[in-house]
N, C-alpha and C positions, 0 to 999 in steps of 0.2 A: 598170114595174119598181120593185122596192123598193130601198132604200138599199144593201142587201147585194149586190144584183145589179149595181150600177153598176161599170163598169170604170174604175179611176182612171188608167189609162194612155192614155186617149183624149185627143185634142187639146182637147176641151172641158174635161176634168178638169184638165189642166195649165195652161191659160190662165187659169182662174179662181182658182188658188191664189197666195197671196202668196209672195215670194222666200224668206222665212224658214220656210216650212211644211215644207220638207224636213228642216230641223234639228229641228223639233218631232216629226217622225216617227222620229227617230233616225238618219237618213241624213245624210251629210256632203257638202257641195258639193265639186266637184273643186278649187276654189281653196283651200278650207280644208284639204283633204287634202294638197295640194301644200305649203302653208305648214307643216303639221305634219311632213311628211317632211323639209322643209328644216331645220326646227328640230332634228329627230332626227339629221339628218346633221351639223349643226353640233356637237351634243352629242357624237356619236360621234367626230368629227374632233378635238374638244378632248380627249376621253378618250385617243385614240390619241397625240396630241402629248405629253400628260403622261406617258403610259406610255413613249414613246420617250425622253423626257428622263430619266425615272427609270432606264431601262435604261442610258443613256449614263453617268449618274452612278455606277451600280453597276459598270459595266465599268471606269470610271476608278479607282474606289476599289479594285476587285479587282486591277487591274494595279499600283497603288501598294503594296498589301499584299504582292503577290508580289515586287516589287522589294525591299521592306524585309526580307522573309523571306530572300531571297538574300543581301542585304547584312549583315544582323545575325543570320544563322542560327548563327554560331559563338559568339555572345555567352556562352552558358552554359559552353562549353568554355574560353573565354578566362578567365572568372571563376574557374574551377577551377584554371587554370594560374598565375594571379597569385601565390598563396601560395608556389608553387615558386620563382618568380622572387625573391620577397622572401627566402626562406630561402637561396637561393644568394648573394644580395647580403650577407646577414648572415654567411654562412660566409666570404666573402672578407674582410669587415671584421674578423671575429674572427681569421682567420689572419694578417692583416697586423699586428694589434695584438699578437699573441703571437709567439713566436720559432718559428713553424711553418715547415714546408718550403716553399721557394719554388716547387717543382714542383707541389705540391698546390694552392697559390694560383693558379698559372698554369692548371692543369687546370680548376679550378672557374670561373675567369674565361672560359676558352674555351667551357665548357658554357653559362654564362650568356649569352655573346655569341651563340652559336648559337641558343639558345632565344629571345632577344629579337629576333634577326634573322628567325626564323620567324614570330613574332607580328607583327612589323611588315609582313611580306609579306602578312598577312591583314588589315591595316588597323589594328592596335593601335599607339597612340602614347602616349608618356608625357606627363603634364601638367607643364609647367614651373611651379614654385611659388615658390622662394626669390627674394625681391626683387620679385615680381609683385604687383599690386594684388589684394586679397582678392576672390575671386569665389565666392559661395555655391554656384554650379552646378558648380564644379570643385574647391572646397576645403571640407574639413570642419574648422572651427576647434575645437581641443581645449583651447587655452589662449591667453591674451593676455600678452605680455611687453613690458617696456620695452626699447627699443633705441636707441642713439645713432646707429647707422649705417643703420638701415632706417626709412623714413618711416612715419607712422601709417597704419593700415589696409592695410599691405602684409605679405606673408608673411615672417616672420623666420626660421623653422626649419621643416623638413619631417621629420615622423616616419615617414610611410609614403607612398610614391609613389602618385600617382593615374594612371589610364589612361583613354583614350578608344578606342572602336571606331568608326572613321571620324569622325563628328561627334557621337556619343553618348557621354556620360560613363558608363563602366561601373563605375568606382570612384573616388570623390573622394579627393584627397590629404589626409591628416591633417596639419594644420599648426598652428603657433603664429603668431598675428597680432601685429604690433607695435602698441604703444599710443603710440609716439613716444618721444622722449627722456625719460629718467627725471627726475622733478622735483628730484632732489638736485643737478643740475648748475647750479642757479641759475635755470633757465628755468621759467616757469610754463606748465602745460598748460591750455588752455582747454577747458571742457566743453561 
């Protein structure tokens, strides 16, 4: 027989070949195939675990976004209504300063009370300013004034009221901040 006619699947052909000969022919041993499949399984399991974690994070963020949308969904409407509240407060102040009708003042006050009650029902709260320490997150300083009654870095006057929707500031209060006692009182201010 010639070399081409030999059957490599005979016992004689298998017994004489070294163990690594199968790899040289392009075939893989069962142990190597098992190890490759185990590695592939580990990689796919790792990929699955990462995908599951990413999905949980996405689900959690999506739920938080939905909660915030429900909670702060009225923010734009509230921002549009705040100038109305300001104008009603100015009308009351102007009517009290002039010799206006008491019934008109009372009617505007009741309207303002009803509007602020409705806003508070939806989570809108006023920001207390006068006498409070200056907080840049809640106050917008427009000027600084000397005050003998208000300590330094505290709000001395409020020019426009600030508002919060739940815990988010939707409009900062416009305020004047105290610089402390005026230096003309004989006290020196330290810089």
